[in-house]
Chimera marker file (.cmm) of the C-alpha trace (Angstrom):
<marker_set name="trace">
<marker id="1" x="0.000" y="0.000" z="0.000" r="1" g="1" b="0" radius="0.5"/>
<marker id="2" x="1.274" y="3.410" z="-0.922" r="1" g="1" b="0" radius="0.5"/>
<marker id="3" x="1.936" y="5.851" z="1.864" r="1" g="1" b="0" radius="0.5"/>
<marker id="4" x="0.145" y="8.524" z="-0.180" r="1" g="1" b="0" radius="0.5"/>
<marker id="5" x="-3.113" y="6.589" z="-0.591" r="1" g="1" b="0" radius="0.5"/>
<marker id="6" x="-4.919" y="8.838" z="1.865" r="1" g="1" b="0" radius="0.5"/>
<marker id="7" x="-4.129" y="12.004" z="-0.128" r="1" g="1" b="0" radius="0.5"/>
<marker id="8" x="-6.867" y="12.687" z="-2.660" r="1" g="1" b="0" radius="0.5"/>
<marker id="9" x="-7.101" y="15.538" z="-5.195" r="1" g="1" b="0" radius="0.5"/>
<marker id="10" x="-9.558" y="18.228" z="-4.150" r="1" g="1" b="0" radius="0.5"/>
<marker id="11" x="-11.296" y="21.259" z="-5.587" r="1" g="1" b="0" radius="0.5"/>
<marker id="12" x="-9.853" y="22.319" z="-8.968" r="1" g="1" b="0" radius="0.5"/>
<marker id="13" x="-7.497" y="19.360" z="-9.144" r="1" g="1" b="0" radius="0.5"/>
<marker id="14" x="-10.373" y="16.953" z="-8.520" r="1" g="1" b="0" radius="0.5"/>
<marker id="15" x="-12.443" y="18.732" z="-11.176" r="1" g="1" b="0" radius="0.5"/>
<marker id="16" x="-9.705" y="18.373" z="-13.804" r="1" g="1" b="0" radius="0.5"/>
<marker id="17" x="-9.099" y="14.721" z="-12.874" r="1" g="1" b="0" radius="0.5"/>
<marker id="18" x="-12.834" y="13.988" z="-13.129" r="1" g="1" b="0" radius="0.5"/>
<marker id="19" x="-13.066" y="15.666" z="-16.546" r="1" g="1" b="0" radius="0.5"/>
<marker id="20" x="-10.079" y="13.699" z="-17.851" r="1" g="1" b="0" radius="0.5"/>
<marker id="21" x="-11.459" y="10.411" z="-16.507" r="1" g="1" b="0" radius="0.5"/>
<marker id="22" x="-14.912" y="10.979" z="-18.033" r="1" g="1" b="0" radius="0.5"/>
<marker id="23" x="-13.436" y="11.975" z="-21.400" r="1" g="1" b="0" radius="0.5"/>
<marker id="24" x="-11.291" y="8.833" z="-21.504" r="1" g="1" b="0" radius="0.5"/>
<marker id="25" x="-14.228" y="6.582" z="-20.590" r="1" g="1" b="0" radius="0.5"/>
<marker id="26" x="-16.422" y="8.123" z="-23.289" r="1" g="1" b="0" radius="0.5"/>
<marker id="27" x="-13.673" y="7.953" z="-25.924" r="1" g="1" b="0" radius="0.5"/>
<marker id="28" x="-13.037" y="4.287" z="-25.090" r="1" g="1" b="0" radius="0.5"/>
<marker id="29" x="-16.725" y="3.502" z="-25.459" r="1" g="1" b="0" radius="0.5"/>
<marker id="30" x="-17.151" y="5.402" z="-28.722" r="1" g="1" b="0" radius="0.5"/>
<marker id="31" x="-13.982" y="4.120" z="-30.385" r="1" g="1" b="0" radius="0.5"/>
<marker id="32" x="-15.318" y="0.580" z="-29.853" r="1" g="1" b="0" radius="0.5"/>
<marker id="33" x="-18.212" y="1.426" z="-32.173" r="1" g="1" b="0" radius="0.5"/>
<marker id="34" x="-17.804" y="0.627" z="-35.884" r="1" g="1" b="0" radius="0.5"/>
<marker id="35" x="-16.187" y="3.400" z="-37.918" r="1" g="1" b="0" radius="0.5"/>
<marker id="36" x="-19.222" y="4.082" z="-40.175" r="1" g="1" b="0" radius="0.5"/>
<marker id="37" x="-21.313" y="4.796" z="-37.065" r="1" g="1" b="0" radius="0.5"/>
<marker id="38" x="-18.914" y="7.427" z="-35.734" r="1" g="1" b="0" radius="0.5"/>
<marker id="39" x="-17.925" y="8.986" z="-39.053" r="1" g="1" b="0" radius="0.5"/>
<marker id="40" x="-20.282" y="12.002" z="-39.022" r="1" g="1" b="0" radius="0.5"/>
<marker id="41" x="-19.474" y="14.653" z="-36.429" r="1" g="1" b="0" radius="0.5"/>
<marker id="42" x="-22.961" y="16.182" z="-36.745" r="1" g="1" b="0" radius="0.5"/>
<marker id="43" x="-24.810" y="12.892" z="-36.166" r="1" g="1" b="0" radius="0.5"/>
<marker id="44" x="-27.517" y="13.690" z="-33.613" r="1" g="1" b="0" radius="0.5"/>
<marker id="45" x="-27.537" y="10.123" z="-32.264" r="1" g="1" b="0" radius="0.5"/>
<marker id="46" x="-23.788" y="10.212" z="-31.633" r="1" g="1" b="0" radius="0.5"/>
<marker id="47" x="-24.050" y="13.613" z="-29.937" r="1" g="1" b="0" radius="0.5"/>
<marker id="48" x="-26.985" y="12.346" z="-27.860" r="1" g="1" b="0" radius="0.5"/>
<marker id="49" x="-25.012" y="9.255" z="-26.830" r="1" g="1" b="0" radius="0.5"/>
<marker id="50" x="-22.071" y="11.410" z="-25.723" r="1" g="1" b="0" radius="0.5"/>
<marker id="51" x="-24.359" y="13.788" z="-23.815" r="1" g="1" b="0" radius="0.5"/>
<marker id="52" x="-26.143" y="10.917" z="-22.061" r="1" g="1" b="0" radius="0.5"/>
<marker id="53" x="-22.814" y="9.447" z="-20.965" r="1" g="1" b="0" radius="0.5"/>
<marker id="54" x="-21.696" y="12.830" z="-19.640" r="1" g="1" b="0" radius="0.5"/>
<marker id="55" x="-25.018" y="13.345" z="-17.861" r="1" g="1" b="0" radius="0.5"/>
<marker id="56" x="-24.698" y="9.937" z="-16.230" r="1" g="1" b="0" radius="0.5"/>
<marker id="57" x="-21.114" y="10.473" z="-15.063" r="1" g="1" b="0" radius="0.5"/>
<marker id="58" x="-21.176" y="14.089" z="-13.849" r="1" g="1" b="0" radius="0.5"/>
<marker id="59" x="-23.386" y="15.344" z="-11.041" r="1" g="1" b="0" radius="0.5"/>
<marker id="60" x="-23.337" y="19.115" z="-10.500" r="1" g="1" b="0" radius="0.5"/>
<marker id="61" x="-26.337" y="19.267" z="-8.178" r="1" g="1" b="0" radius="0.5"/>
<marker id="62" x="-24.515" y="19.763" z="-4.876" r="1" g="1" b="0" radius="0.5"/>
<marker id="63" x="-21.398" y="21.589" z="-6.092" r="1" g="1" b="0" radius="0.5"/>
<marker id="64" x="-20.390" y="25.226" z="-5.698" r="1" g="1" b="0" radius="0.5"/>
<marker id="65" x="-20.503" y="27.335" z="-8.855" r="1" g="1" b="0" radius="0.5"/>
<marker id="66" x="-16.730" y="27.394" z="-9.353" r="1" g="1" b="0" radius="0.5"/>
<marker id="67" x="-16.511" y="23.581" z="-9.021" r="1" g="1" b="0" radius="0.5"/>
<marker id="68" x="-19.354" y="22.808" z="-11.419" r="1" g="1" b="0" radius="0.5"/>
<marker id="69" x="-18.277" y="21.102" z="-14.609" r="1" g="1" b="0" radius="0.5"/>
<marker id="70" x="-19.477" y="22.467" z="-17.966" r="1" g="1" b="0" radius="0.5"/>
<marker id="71" x="-21.016" y="19.407" z="-19.621" r="1" g="1" b="0" radius="0.5"/>
<marker id="72" x="-21.417" y="21.055" z="-23.021" r="1" g="1" b="0" radius="0.5"/>
<marker id="73" x="-17.698" y="21.879" z="-23.077" r="1" g="1" b="0" radius="0.5"/>
<marker id="74" x="-16.841" y="18.260" z="-22.306" r="1" g="1" b="0" radius="0.5"/>
<marker id="75" x="-19.050" y="17.080" z="-25.180" r="1" g="1" b="0" radius="0.5"/>
<marker id="76" x="-17.274" y="19.452" z="-27.575" r="1" g="1" b="0" radius="0.5"/>
<marker id="77" x="-13.854" y="18.317" z="-26.279" r="1" g="1" b="0" radius="0.5"/>
<marker id="78" x="-14.799" y="14.663" z="-26.800" r="1" g="1" b="0" radius="0.5"/>
<marker id="79" x="-15.888" y="15.398" z="-30.364" r="1" g="1" b="0" radius="0.5"/>
<marker id="80" x="-12.654" y="17.317" z="-30.960" r="1" g="1" b="0" radius="0.5"/>
<marker id="81" x="-10.708" y="14.309" z="-29.724" r="1" g="1" b="0" radius="0.5"/>
<marker id="82" x="-12.624" y="12.081" z="-32.138" r="1" g="1" b="0" radius="0.5"/>
<marker id="83" x="-12.526" y="14.298" z="-35.228" r="1" g="1" b="0" radius="0.5"/>
<marker id="84" x="-9.458" y="16.464" z="-34.717" r="1" g="1" b="0" radius="0.5"/>
<marker id="85" x="-9.524" y="20.247" z="-34.694" r="1" g="1" b="0" radius="0.5"/>
<marker id="86" x="-13.006" y="21.623" z="-35.330" r="1" g="1" b="0" radius="0.5"/>
<marker id="87" x="-13.724" y="24.953" z="-36.992" r="1" g="1" b="0" radius="0.5"/>
<marker id="88" x="-15.652" y="27.574" z="-34.977" r="1" g="1" b="0" radius="0.5"/>
<marker id="89" x="-18.760" y="27.120" z="-37.143" r="1" g="1" b="0" radius="0.5"/>
<marker id="90" x="-18.589" y="23.339" z="-36.528" r="1" g="1" b="0" radius="0.5"/>
<marker id="91" x="-18.419" y="23.977" z="-32.777" r="1" g="1" b="0" radius="0.5"/>
<marker id="92" x="-21.406" y="26.331" z="-33.025" r="1" g="1" b="0" radius="0.5"/>
<marker id="93" x="-23.409" y="23.708" z="-34.937" r="1" g="1" b="0" radius="0.5"/>
<marker id="94" x="-22.537" y="21.038" z="-32.351" r="1" g="1" b="0" radius="0.5"/>
<marker id="95" x="-23.477" y="23.291" z="-29.427" r="1" g="1" b="0" radius="0.5"/>
<marker id="96" x="-26.753" y="24.141" z="-31.205" r="1" g="1" b="0" radius="0.5"/>
<marker id="97" x="-27.467" y="20.405" z="-31.533" r="1" g="1" b="0" radius="0.5"/>
<marker id="98" x="-26.723" y="19.915" z="-27.831" r="1" g="1" b="0" radius="0.5"/>
<marker id="99" x="-29.020" y="22.802" z="-26.872" r="1" g="1" b="0" radius="0.5"/>
<marker id="100" x="-31.762" y="21.384" z="-29.109" r="1" g="1" b="0" radius="0.5"/>
<marker id="101" x="-31.466" y="17.971" z="-27.442" r="1" g="1" b="0" radius="0.5"/>
<marker id="102" x="-31.503" y="19.571" z="-23.988" r="1" g="1" b="0" radius="0.5"/>
<marker id="103" x="-34.475" y="21.817" z="-24.753" r="1" g="1" b="0" radius="0.5"/>
<marker id="104" x="-36.507" y="18.866" z="-26.033" r="1" g="1" b="0" radius="0.5"/>
<marker id="105" x="-35.806" y="16.740" z="-22.941" r="1" g="1" b="0" radius="0.5"/>
<marker id="106" x="-33.645" y="14.152" z="-24.664" r="1" g="1" b="0" radius="0.5"/>
<marker id="107" x="-30.691" y="14.487" z="-22.273" r="1" g="1" b="0" radius="0.5"/>
<marker id="108" x="-31.823" y="12.965" z="-18.982" r="1" g="1" b="0" radius="0.5"/>
<marker id="109" x="-30.140" y="11.034" z="-16.217" r="1" g="1" b="0" radius="0.5"/>
<marker id="110" x="-31.070" y="7.345" z="-16.230" r="1" g="1" b="0" radius="0.5"/>
<marker id="111" x="-32.390" y="6.147" z="-12.840" r="1" g="1" b="0" radius="0.5"/>
<marker id="112" x="-30.227" y="3.727" z="-10.862" r="1" g="1" b="0" radius="0.5"/>
<marker id="113" x="-32.857" y="1.004" z="-10.907" r="1" g="1" b="0" radius="0.5"/>
<marker id="114" x="-32.612" y="0.852" z="-14.706" r="1" g="1" b="0" radius="0.5"/>
<marker id="115" x="-28.803" y="0.897" z="-14.628" r="1" g="1" b="0" radius="0.5"/>
<marker id="116" x="-28.276" y="-2.106" z="-12.364" r="1" g="1" b="0" radius="0.5"/>
<marker id="117" x="-29.637" y="-4.773" z="-14.770" r="1" g="1" b="0" radius="0.5"/>
<marker id="118" x="-27.676" y="-3.262" z="-17.671" r="1" g="1" b="0" radius="0.5"/>
<marker id="119" x="-24.450" y="-3.236" z="-15.616" r="1" g="1" b="0" radius="0.5"/>
<marker id="120" x="-24.959" y="-6.833" z="-14.507" r="1" g="1" b="0" radius="0.5"/>
<marker id="121" x="-25.596" y="-8.015" z="-18.082" r="1" g="1" b="0" radius="0.5"/>
<marker id="122" x="-22.537" y="-6.110" z="-19.331" r="1" g="1" b="0" radius="0.5"/>
<marker id="123" x="-20.365" y="-7.574" z="-16.559" r="1" g="1" b="0" radius="0.5"/>
<marker id="124" x="-21.615" y="-11.125" z="-17.229" r="1" g="1" b="0" radius="0.5"/>
<marker id="125" x="-21.020" y="-10.812" z="-20.969" r="1" g="1" b="0" radius="0.5"/>
<marker id="126" x="-17.432" y="-9.697" z="-20.310" r="1" g="1" b="0" radius="0.5"/>
<marker id="127" x="-16.833" y="-12.571" z="-17.890" r="1" g="1" b="0" radius="0.5"/>
<marker id="128" x="-18.275" y="-15.207" z="-20.215" r="1" g="1" b="0" radius="0.5"/>
<marker id="129" x="-16.160" y="-14.163" z="-23.210" r="1" g="1" b="0" radius="0.5"/>
<link id1="1" id2="2" r="1" g="1" b="0" radius="0.2"/>
<link id1="2" id2="3" r="1" g="1" b="0" radius="0.2"/>
<link id1="3" id2="4" r="1" g="1" b="0" radius="0.2"/>
<link id1="4" id2="5" r="1" g="1" b="0" radius="0.2"/>
<link id1="5" id2="6" r="1" g="1" b="0" radius="0.2"/>
<link id1="6" id2="7" r="1" g="1" b="0" radius="0.2"/>
<link id1="7" id2="8" r="1" g="1" b="0" radius="0.2"/>
<link id1="8" id2="9" r="1" g="1" b="0" radius="0.2"/>
<link id1="9" id2="10" r="1" g="1" b="0" radius="0.2"/>
<link id1="10" id2="11" r="1" g="1" b="0" radius="0.2"/>
<link id1="11" id2="12" r="1" g="1" b="0" radius="0.2"/>
<link id1="12" id2="13" r="1" g="1" b="0" radius="0.2"/>
<link id1="13" id2="14" r="1" g="1" b="0" radius="0.2"/>
<link id1="14" id2="15" r="1" g="1" b="0" radius="0.2"/>
<link id1="15" id2="16" r="1" g="1" b="0" radius="0.2"/>
<link id1="16" id2="17" r="1" g="1" b="0" radius="0.2"/>
<link id1="17" id2="18" r="1" g="1" b="0" radius="0.2"/>
<link id1="18" id2="19" r="1" g="1" b="0" radius="0.2"/>
<link id1="19" id2="20" r="1" g="1" b="0" radius="0.2"/>
<link id1="20" id2="21" r="1" g="1" b="0" radius="0.2"/>
<link id1="21" id2="22" r="1" g="1" b="0" radius="0.2"/>
<link id1="22" id2="23" r="1" g="1" b="0" radius="0.2"/>
<link id1="23" id2="24" r="1" g="1" b="0" radius="0.2"/>
<link id1="24" id2="25" r="1" g="1" b="0" radius="0.2"/>
<link id1="25" id2="26" r="1" g="1" b="0" radius="0.2"/>
<link id1="26" id2="27" r="1" g="1" b="0" radius="0.2"/>
<link id1="27" id2="28" r="1" g="1" b="0" radius="0.2"/>
<link id1="28" id2="29" r="1" g="1" b="0" radius="0.2"/>
<link id1="29" id2="30" r="1" g="1" b="0" radius="0.2"/>
<link id1="30" id2="31" r="1" g="1" b="0" radius="0.2"/>
<link id1="31" id2="32" r="1" g="1" b="0" radius="0.2"/>
<link id1="32" id2="33" r="1" g="1" b="0" radius="0.2"/>
<link id1="33" id2="34" r="1" g="1" b="0" radius="0.2"/>
<link id1="34" id2="35" r="1" g="1" b="0" radius="0.2"/>
<link id1="35" id2="36" r="1" g="1" b="0" radius="0.2"/>
<link id1="36" id2="37" r="1" g="1" b="0" radius="0.2"/>
<link id1="37" id2="38" r="1" g="1" b="0" radius="0.2"/>
<link id1="38" id2="39" r="1" g="1" b="0" radius="0.2"/>
<link id1="39" id2="40" r="1" g="1" b="0" radius="0.2"/>
<link id1="40" id2="41" r="1" g="1" b="0" radius="0.2"/>
<link id1="41" id2="42" r="1" g="1" b="0" radius="0.2"/>
<link id1="42" id2="43" r="1" g="1" b="0" radius="0.2"/>
<link id1="43" id2="44" r="1" g="1" b="0" radius="0.2"/>
<link id1="44" id2="45" r="1" g="1" b="0" radius="0.2"/>
<link id1="45" id2="46" r="1" g="1" b="0" radius="0.2"/>
<link id1="46" id2="47" r="1" g="1" b="0" radius="0.2"/>
<link id1="47" id2="48" r="1" g="1" b="0" radius="0.2"/>
<link id1="48" id2="49" r="1" g="1" b="0" radius="0.2"/>
<link id1="49" id2="50" r="1" g="1" b="0" radius="0.2"/>
<link id1="50" id2="51" r="1" g="1" b="0" radius="0.2"/>
<link id1="51" id2="52" r="1" g="1" b="0" radius="0.2"/>
<link id1="52" id2="53" r="1" g="1" b="0" radius="0.2"/>
<link id1="53" id2="54" r="1" g="1" b="0" radius="0.2"/>
<link id1="54" id2="55" r="1" g="1" b="0" radius="0.2"/>
<link id1="55" id2="56" r="1" g="1" b="0" radius="0.2"/>
<link id1="56" id2="57" r="1" g="1" b="0" radius="0.2"/>
<link id1="57" id2="58" r="1" g="1" b="0" radius="0.2"/>
<link id1="58" id2="59" r="1" g="1" b="0" radius="0.2"/>
<link id1="59" id2="60" r="1" g="1" b="0" radius="0.2"/>
<link id1="60" id2="61" r="1" g="1" b="0" radius="0.2"/>
<link id1="61" id2="62" r="1" g="1" b="0" radius="0.2"/>
<link id1="62" id2="63" r="1" g="1" b="0" radius="0.2"/>
<link id1="63" id2="64" r="1" g="1" b="0" radius="0.2"/>
<link id1="64" id2="65" r="1" g="1" b="0" radius="0.2"/>
<link id1="65" id2="66" r="1" g="1" b="0" radius="0.2"/>
<link id1="66" id2="67" r="1" g="1" b="0" radius="0.2"/>
<link id1="67" id2="68" r="1" g="1" b="0" radius="0.2"/>
<link id1="68" id2="69" r="1" g="1" b="0" radius="0.2"/>
<link id1="69" id2="70" r="1" g="1" b="0" radius="0.2"/>
<link id1="70" id2="71" r="1" g="1" b="0" radius="0.2"/>
<link id1="71" id2="72" r="1" g="1" b="0" radius="0.2"/>
<link id1="72" id2="73" r="1" g="1" b="0" radius="0.2"/>
<link id1="73" id2="74" r="1" g="1" b="0" radius="0.2"/>
<link id1="74" id2="75" r="1" g="1" b="0" radius="0.2"/>
<link id1="75" id2="76" r="1" g="1" b="0" radius="0.2"/>
<link id1="76" id2="77" r="1" g="1" b="0" radius="0.2"/>
<link id1="77" id2="78" r="1" g="1" b="0" radius="0.2"/>
<link id1="78" id2="79" r="1" g="1" b="0" radius="0.2"/>
<link id1="79" id2="80" r="1" g="1" b="0" radius="0.2"/>
<link id1="80" id2="81" r="1" g="1" b="0" radius="0.2"/>
<link id1="81" id2="82" r="1" g="1" b="0" radius="0.2"/>
<link id1="82" id2="83" r="1" g="1" b="0" radius="0.2"/>
<link id1="83" id2="84" r="1" g="1" b="0" radius="0.2"/>
<link id1="84" id2="85" r="1" g="1" b="0" radius="0.2"/>
<link id1="85" id2="86" r="1" g="1" b="0" radius="0.2"/>
<link id1="86" id2="87" r="1" g="1" b="0" radius="0.2"/>
<link id1="87" id2="88" r="1" g="1" b="0" radius="0.2"/>
<link id1="88" id2="89" r="1" g="1" b="0" radius="0.2"/>
<link id1="89" id2="90" r="1" g="1" b="0" radius="0.2"/>
<link id1="90" id2="91" r="1" g="1" b="0" radius="0.2"/>
<link id1="91" id2="92" r="1" g="1" b="0" radius="0.2"/>
<link id1="92" id2="93" r="1" g="1" b="0" radius="0.2"/>
<link id1="93" id2="94" r="1" g="1" b="0" radius="0.2"/>
<link id1="94" id2="95" r="1" g="1" b="0" radius="0.2"/>
<link id1="95" id2="96" r="1" g="1" b="0" radius="0.2"/>
<link id1="96" id2="97" r="1" g="1" b="0" radius="0.2"/>
<link id1="97" id2="98" r="1" g="1" b="0" radius="0.2"/>
<link id1="98" id2="99" r="1" g="1" b="0" radius="0.2"/>
<link id1="99" id2="100" r="1" g="1" b="0" radius="0.2"/>
<link id1="100" id2="101" r="1" g="1" b="0" radius="0.2"/>
<link id1="101" id2="102" r="1" g="1" b="0" radius="0.2"/>
<link id1="102" id2="103" r="1" g="1" b="0" radius="0.2"/>
<link id1="103" id2="104" r="1" g="1" b="0" radius="0.2"/>
<link id1="104" id2="105" r="1" g="1" b="0" radius="0.2"/>
<link id1="105" id2="106" r="1" g="1" b="0" radius="0.2"/>
<link id1="106" id2="107" r="1" g="1" b="0" radius="0.2"/>
<link id1="107" id2="108" r="1" g="1" b="0" radius="0.2"/>
<link id1="108" id2="109" r="1" g="1" b="0" radius="0.2"/>
<link id1="109" id2="110" r="1" g="1" b="0" radius="0.2"/>
<link id1="110" id2="111" r="1" g="1" b="0" radius="0.2"/>
<link id1="111" id2="112" r="1" g="1" b="0" radius="0.2"/>
<link id1="112" id2="113" r="1" g="1" b="0" radius="0.2"/>
<link id1="113" id2="114" r="1" g="1" b="0" radius="0.2"/>
<link id1="114" id2="115" r="1" g="1" b="0" radius="0.2"/>
<link id1="115" id2="116" r="1" g="1" b="0" radius="0.2"/>
<link id1="116" id2="117" r="1" g="1" b="0" radius="0.2"/>
<link id1="117" id2="118" r="1" g="1" b="0" radius="0.2"/>
<link id1="118" id2="119" r="1" g="1" b="0" radius="0.2"/>
<link id1="119" id2="120" r="1" g="1" b="0" radius="0.2"/>
<link id1="120" id2="121" r="1" g="1" b="0" radius="0.2"/>
<link id1="121" id2="122" r="1" g="1" b="0" radius="0.2"/>
<link id1="122" id2="123" r="1" g="1" b="0" radius="0.2"/>
<link id1="123" id2="124" r="1" g="1" b="0" radius="0.2"/>
<link id1="124" id2="125" r="1" g="1" b="0" radius="0.2"/>
<link id1="125" id2="126" r="1" g="1" b="0" radius="0.2"/>
<link id1="126" id2="127" r="1" g="1" b="0" radius="0.2"/>
<link id1="127" id2="128" r="1" g="1" b="0" radius="0.2"/>
<link id1="128" id2="129" r="1" g="1" b="0" radius="0.2"/>
</marker_set>
């Protein structure tokens, strides 16, 4: 056991570590999809999938304003990681898509009682392979 195990990142350092961890998890999940599925950077289903993953992983409800994480910025950063440098008009189009999805109630947090069966099935399928 490391003698530094009790020291945890806090405040801004924790925020940056959380953002990096979430981005890596989302990129791992999306890069496992077939290439034709993730080819179009303006695909609403791909943007919705990214936003749902971010919504599930990040909880800003009980955080102070300066520690809240901008979910829309994370979605844009994930898409930039997937497609390389995006032009400003591409970023505006993507943020407009995200706002449209949010305004129409598409981006919601999935309740824990629906997550448990999906996690168990995913875990079992990994163990049986």
